[in-house]
Structure formats: structure tokens, C-alpha cells
N, C-alpha and C positions, 0 to 999 in steps of 0.2 A: 504492499499501499503504499503508494506516496500522493505528495499535494502537487499540481501538476498547474499549468496556463491554462486559462479556457481557452485559447487561443488551440492549444498545442492539438485540442477535440471538434471543437467549437471555428469552423475557417475566416468567422464573418462577424458582423456587431450585430449585425440585423438577424442571425438565429442564436446568436448570444442573450438577445434582447426578448427572442421567441420563447429559449425555455426562463427564465429567467418570469416573465409571467405566466407559466403556467401550461403555453400552447403547441409547444415541443419538449416531449421527453426520449424523444431516443435518434439517431443520426445513423444511419449506414455511412461505410467509408471502406473506399477501397482497402488501404492499411489496417492492420491494428496502431489506433495512437494512442489507447490506454489500458492498463490494467482491471480490472472488477476493486474494489476497493481504494483505488484514486482516487485521490476529490480538487474541485478545484474550486477559486468565486468568482463569479459573476454581483457585479456592483455591493460588497460585501455579504454574499448568502452563498454559503457553501454547500454541496452537489456531491452527491456519492456516485463513482460510476458502479451500477446494483450486478448488471450484468453483459458481458462480450461475448459473439456469439459470430461463428463465421457461420457462413449463411451464403446461398444463392441469390442469385437477384429474382431469377425465374420464382424463386419459393416469398419473393412479397408477397402482403395484399392489403388490401384495403389499410384494413385497421392498424398497418405499421407504417404506411403512406396518411393518416389520418396521423398516428404521434408523429411524425414528422412535417406535422402544417399544413398538409394538403388534402384538401375535400377525397381526394378517391385515388386509385392508386396512374392511374392516367393522368391525370391531373400532378403528378410527382414523376411521373416518366416526363410529361412534359418542363417541367421546372429542374429538372439534371437535363435535358437536353436543352435548355435555355442558359443554365450554366454553365454547362461544360462545353470547352471548344470540341469536336471531332468527335464526342459523344455519342454511342453507340448502344443501343439496351442489349446487353446480349444474356438470356436465360442464365445460365454455364458462370457467366460470371463470379465471380465469386469474391460475397462484401462480407466486410464486420460491420456487425449491430451493437453499438453501446448504449446500453440502456443507463439514462440515471435519477434519480431523485433528490431533492432537496432536504438537505439533514437538518433536522428539526435542532 
């Protein structure tokens, strides 16, 4: 367990603010950026990484998309296409789900 910089796991300010407000509770990334038990701070609030899971893009669901701030999986796919140059959805691509919760 380590204290990490929020920028390490959450790559943009708007994502950090969505986490701080409770709109986002997980993030899938192409690499593993944290371990279970790691903590990070946003605006004086501490969050703990409670789960890191290796998955395939094709395993993502509407529930996953909603936990990342999108209305559904299709909107999530469009957001990824917009955010990443040359991104192509591949159901077999490995991603890592980082799930986090605010520490009380």
C-alpha cells in the first residue's frame, strides 16, 4: 500500500473532479497504474484503490460505463475514440479496471 499522486491514476483534471463529486468510481486504463490499497488525495479528500482487475475491453458493460461517467457502453466507446488519437476498440485488448472509494 502506497500513497500515490492522483495524476498517476486519473490522467485529467476533469476526471479527478468527477471522482471527487462521486460521479466516477472506477477507471479502465491500458496499464496498471496502482495496486489495491494505494491511496490518493483530491482536494483534501482521500480515496483508496479497492480493486484492480485485468479485463478485456469486450467484457465491459453498461454498468462499467456508468461507473466511469458515461450513460452507456456506446457513449463510453465514443468518448474513448474522441479522447485517444488512433484508438480502435478491440474486444480482445487487455485493460485494467481501477476501482476506488472515498475513505471516511
